[in-house]
C-alpha positions in Angstrom: 83.2 -14.2 66.8 82.3 -16.9 64.1 84.8 -19.5 63.4 84.0 -19.8 59.8 86.9 -19.3 57.3 88.1 -15.7 57.0 88.4 -15.8 53.1 85.1 -14.4 52.0 83.6 -13.8 48.6 82.5 -10.4 49.7 86.2 -9.1 49.7 86.5 -10.0 45.9 83.1 -9.3 44.8 80.4 -6.4 45.5 77.9 -9.0 46.3 77.0 -9.4 50.0 74.8 -12.2 51.8 72.2 -10.2 54.1 70.2 -12.0 56.8 67.0 -9.7 57.2 64.7 -10.3 60.3 61.4 -8.3 59.9 57.7 -8.8 59.8 56.9 -9.5 56.0 54.2 -9.8 53.5 51.5 -11.1 53.2 51.4 -9.4 56.7 49.7 -5.9 56.4 51.9 -3.4 58.0 54.3 -0.5 57.1 57.4 -2.3 58.4 56.5 -5.5 56.4 56.2 -3.3 53.4 59.4 -1.5 54.2 61.3 -4.8 54.6 59.9 -6.3 51.4 60.7 -3.1 49.2 64.2 -3.0 50.7 65.0 -6.6 50.1 63.7 -6.2 46.4 66.2 -3.4 45.7 69.2 -5.1 47.5 68.6 -8.3 45.4 68.2 -6.1 42.3 71.6 -4.8 43.2 73.3 -8.1 43.1 73.2 -9.2 46.9 71.6 -12.1 48.2 68.9 -11.4 50.9 67.4 -14.3 53.2 64.4 -13.2 55.1 63.5 -14.5 58.5 59.8 -13.5 58.9 58.5 -12.7 62.6 55.6 -14.8 63.9 54.2 -12.4 66.3 51.4 -14.9 67.2 48.5 -13.4 65.5 45.9 -16.3 64.2 46.0 -15.2 60.6 49.8 -15.5 60.3 51.0 -16.8 56.9 54.4 -17.2 55.8 55.6 -15.3 52.9 56.4 -17.1 49.5 60.1 -15.8 49.5 61.0 -16.2 53.3 63.7 -18.4 54.3 62.8 -19.1 58.2 60.3 -17.8 60.9 61.1 -16.5 64.5 58.4 -17.6 66.6 58.0 -15.1 69.4 58.1 -16.6 73.1 60.1 -19.7 71.9 63.8 -19.7 73.1 64.8 -22.4 71.0 63.3 -20.3 67.8 65.4 -17.5 68.9 68.6 -19.6 69.0 67.8 -21.1 65.7 67.2 -17.6 64.1 70.4 -16.3 65.6 72.2 -19.4 64.1 70.6 -18.7 60.5 71.3 -15.2 60.6 75.0 -15.8 61.6 75.4 -17.8 58.5 75.3 -14.6 56.5 77.7 -11.7 56.3 75.6 -9.2 58.2 72.0 -9.3 60.1 69.7 -6.3 59.3 67.1 -6.2 61.9 63.9 -4.4 61.6 62.8 -3.0 65.0 59.4 -1.9 66.6 58.6 -2.7 70.2 55.5 -4.7 69.4 56.8 -7.0 66.8 59.2 -9.1 69.1 58.3 -11.3 72.1 58.5 -10.6 75.9 57.5 -7.4 77.7 58.3 -4.4 75.4 59.7 -7.0 72.7 62.6 -7.5 75.1 63.4 -10.9 73.3 65.2 -8.9 70.5 68.2 -8.3 72.9 68.4 -12.2 73.5 68.8 -12.5 69.7 71.3 -9.7 69.3 73.5 -11.5 72.0 73.5 -14.7 70.2 74.6 -13.5 66.7 77.9 -14.1 65.6 77.9 -11.6 62.7 77.6 -7.8 62.8 74.0 -6.4 63.2 72.5 -3.4 61.6 69.1 -2.5 63.6 66.9 -0.3 61.9 64.6 1.8 64.6 61.2 2.5 63.0 60.1 4.1 66.5 62.3 6.1 69.0 59.7 7.1 71.9 59.8 10.6 73.0 58.5 9.4 76.5 59.4 5.8 76.9 58.8 3.8 80.0 62.0 3.0 81.8 61.8 -0.6 80.6 61.3 0.5 76.9 64.2 2.9 77.4 66.6 0.1 79.0 65.7 -2.1 75.9 66.5 0.4 73.4 69.9 1.3 75.2 70.8 -2.3 75.1 70.0 -2.6 71.3 72.3 -0.1 70.5 74.8 -1.4 73.0 74.6 -4.7 71.0 74.2 -3.5 67.4 77.2 -2.8 65.2 75.2 0.1 63.6 71.8 1.6 64.2 69.7 3.3 61.4 67.1 6.0 62.1 65.3 7.8 59.3 65.1 11.2 60.1 67.5 13.9 62.0 64.8 14.4 64.4 64.8 10.7 65.4 68.8 10.9 65.7 68.6 14.0 67.8 66.0 12.2 70.1 68.1 9.1 70.3 71.3 10.9 71.1 69.8 13.4 73.5 67.5 11.3 75.5 68.8 7.9 75.7 72.6 7.1 77.1 73.8 5.4 73.8 77.0 5.7 71.8 75.9 8.2 69.1 78.8 7.1 66.7 77.0 4.1 66.0 73.8 6.0 64.7 73.4 6.7 61.0 70.4 8.3 59.2 69.1 6.7 56.1 65.9 8.0 54.8 62.9 5.8 54.4 62.7 4.7 50.8 59.9 5.1 47.9 59.1 4.2 44.5 59.3 7.2 42.4 57.3 7.9 39.2 59.2 8.6 35.9 59.5 12.2 35.1 57.2 11.6 32.0 54.4 10.1 34.2 54.9 13.1 36.6 54.5 15.8 34.0 51.5 13.8 32.5 49.7 13.8 35.9 50.6 17.3 37.1 47.7 19.1 34.8 45.4 16.6 35.5 45.9 16.6 39.4 45.6 20.5 39.6 42.5 20.7 37.3 40.7 18.2 39.6 41.2 19.1 43.1 41.5 15.4 44.6 42.6 15.3 48.2 44.1 11.9 49.4 45.0 10.4 52.8 46.1 6.9 52.6 47.4 4.0 55.1 46.3 1.6 57.5 43.1 3.4 59.5 42.7 3.7 63.0 42.2 6.2 65.8 44.9 9.0 65.8 44.9 9.3 62.0 43.1 12.7 62.3 40.8 12.2 59.2 37.8 13.7 61.1 39.7 17.1 61.0 40.0 16.9 57.3 36.2 16.0 56.9 35.5 19.1 59.3 37.6 21.3 57.1 35.6 20.2 54.1 32.5 21.9 55.6 34.2 25.3 55.5 35.3 25.0 52.2 31.5 25.1 50.3 32.3 28.2 48.2 35.2 26.5 46.3 34.5 25.6 42.7 35.0 22.9 42.0 34.7 21.6 45.3 37.5 19.4 46.6 36.8 15.6 47.0 38.5 13.7 49.5 39.5 10.0 49.1 40.7 7.9 52.2 42.5 4.9 50.9 43.2 1.9 53.1 42.0 -0.8 55.3 41.6 -0.8 59.1 44.6 -1.8 60.8 44.5 -5.6 61.4 45.3 -5.3 65.1 42.5 -2.6 65.5 40.1 -4.6 63.5 40.6 -7.6 65.5 40.0 -5.6 68.8 37.5 -3.0 67.8 36.2 -3.9 64.6 35.4 -1.0 62.0 34.4 1.5 64.4 36.7 4.2 63.4 35.9 3.9 59.5 32.1 3.7 60.3 32.4 6.7 62.6 34.0 9.0 59.9 31.4 7.9 57.3 28.7 9.0 59.9 30.6 12.2 60.6 30.8 13.1 56.8 27.1 12.2 56.1 25.9 14.4 59.2 28.2 17.3 58.1 26.7 17.5 54.7 29.9 16.3 53.0 29.1 12.5 52.4 28.9 13.1 48.8 32.5 14.3 48.8 34.4 11.8 50.8 35.2 8.4 49.6 36.4 5.5 51.5 38.6 3.3 49.2 39.7 0.0 50.5 41.0 -1.4 47.1 44.2 -3.3 47.4 47.1 -1.9 45.3 50.6 -3.2 44.4 53.4 -0.8 45.2 53.5 0.3 41.7 49.7 0.8 41.5 49.7 2.8 44.7 52.6 5.2 43.3 50.3 5.9 40.4 47.4 6.4 42.5 49.2 8.7 44.8 50.7 10.7 41.9 47.2 11.4 40.6 46.2 13.2 43.6 46.3 17.0 43.8 47.4 17.1 47.5 48.0 14.8 49.8 46.8 15.5 53.5 48.6 13.9 56.5 46.3 15.2 59.5 47.9 12.9 62.1 47.2 13.4 65.8 50.6 12.4 66.9 53.1 15.0 68.0 55.7 12.1 68.4 56.1 10.5 65.0 59.7 10.7 63.6 59.2 8.4 60.7 56.3 8.2 58.2 56.6 6.1 55.1 53.0 7.6 53.9 55.0 11.0 54.0 58.1 9.7 52.0 55.7 8.1 49.4 53.8 11.3 48.9 57.0 13.3 48.5 58.6 10.7 46.0 55.6 10.8 43.9 55.9 14.5 43.5 52.8 15.5 45.4 52.3 18.7 47.5 51.6 17.6 51.1 49.5 19.3 53.9 50.6 17.7 57.4 50.2 18.4 60.9 53.3 19.4 62.7 54.7 15.8 63.5 58.4 15.8 63.6 59.0 14.0 60.2 56.6 16.4 58.4 58.5 19.5 59.9 61.8 18.1 58.8 61.0 16.8 55.4 58.7 19.7 54.4 60.9 22.3 55.5 62.5 23.4 52.2 58.9 24.0 50.6 57.6 20.5 49.7 54.4 21.2 51.5 52.4 23.0 54.3 52.8 22.2 57.9 49.6 23.1 59.9 48.8 22.8 63.8 47.3 19.6 65.2 43.5 19.2 65.6 42.8 22.4 63.6 40.3 22.1 60.7 40.3 25.6 60.1 44.0 25.7 59.6 43.6 22.6 57.2 40.8 24.4 55.3 43.0 27.3 54.8 45.8 25.2 53.4 43.6 23.4 51.1 41.9 26.7 49.8 45.6 27.9 49.1 46.6 24.9 47.4 43.4 24.9 45.1 43.1 28.5 44.2 46.9 29.4 43.6 48.0 27.3 40.7 51.6 28.8 41.1 51.9 27.8 44.7 50.7 24.3 44.0 53.0 23.9 40.9 56.1 25.5 43.1 55.6 23.0 46.0 55.2 20.0 43.4 58.4 20.9 42.0 60.1 21.2 45.4 58.7 17.6 46.2 60.2 16.3 43.1 63.5 17.8 43.6 64.2 16.2 46.9 62.3 12.9 45.7 65.5 11.5 44.1 67.3 10.9 47.5 64.2 9.0 48.6 64.4 6.4 45.8 64.6 2.6 47.0 67.8 2.4 44.9 69.6 5.3 46.6 68.5 3.9 50.2 69.4 0.4 49.3 72.8 1.6 48.2 73.3 3.1 51.6 72.4 0.0 53.4 74.9 -1.9 51.2 77.6 0.5 51.8 77.3 0.2 55.7 76.9 -3.6 55.4 80.1 -3.6 53.3 82.3 -1.5 55.8 80.8 -3.9 58.7 81.9 -6.9 56.7 85.4 -5.6 55.6 85.9 -4.5 59.4 84.9 -8.0 60.6 87.7 -9.6 57.9 90.1 -7.1 59.2 89.6 -8.1 62.9 89.8 -11.9 62.1 93.1 -11.6 60.4 
């Protein structure tokens, strides 16, 4: 426990001092984008957020402009320095994926957690369904050392509690956040989106995204008029690009050309701000998430699509099954182009179906806004800070 004075400004003010440990822009990854958006909304709510950016050893690592400190993986002194820095805050908010921390399976995160002198909220972006024994032991230790553990779906919580010997009372569900368009923007876009059947998949590219199945599905929709057009937006994941180059993207372009639908598929690598991306997503008729994974309990892209009020067609990965259950999209089997084609046909031909799905997506989008999500993090943080004060007295 810290030996700092027990009289803290947080007890007379809603403002909190939060230390956040994460990858961070300009690094290109979903976790960095998540951390940046959450920090922005917490700051807008009057809290102070100091970011410690993780240097994962990539040769192109660049420190973000608003970063207060860095954690260098593989450096014990840096781990202790980071723990000391975070301990000067009221609470530490730590984003976790196995691959972003040093050591086998990122085990250095446990050294950092043990050195902290303030409560820690750990956000689990991954909960493996079939972990190795080492991955499992690390996750169990993380939960033991954390004051609270956040997962983003009920499926993730159920998996964590049932498969890992942890204290379930520490685990809370806070959905992934998203930037939502205004009602006026949504109404303006709806008519345009339906009358121009534009399909969209976006995110960092790499094997397992299942885009080839959508390309194959397009070959089964030759009698639709107008024919759906398909945009694949995003660059190849930096780690995949460094190891394999742009092989996956090139294979998709070649596949579309050989199938005779190359003129219907557009690969868009344009960089977009979060606001621009929101508008871009909202202008699509349907968002298609054809992922091969049967294990994915959290998808920021899925949340962004629903927040934008867009109907979704997704394979049956756990987060899609959970979030689309009320009718905000259509879930299809994995690796099934015919099922994808059938869902696309239904969305395209049945305007009532398309409108009702879009309406349901918009209904549930309010709980996914970054302001709502940040408020939940601040509430948990405030409770931990108050508990720390009470124990110190």
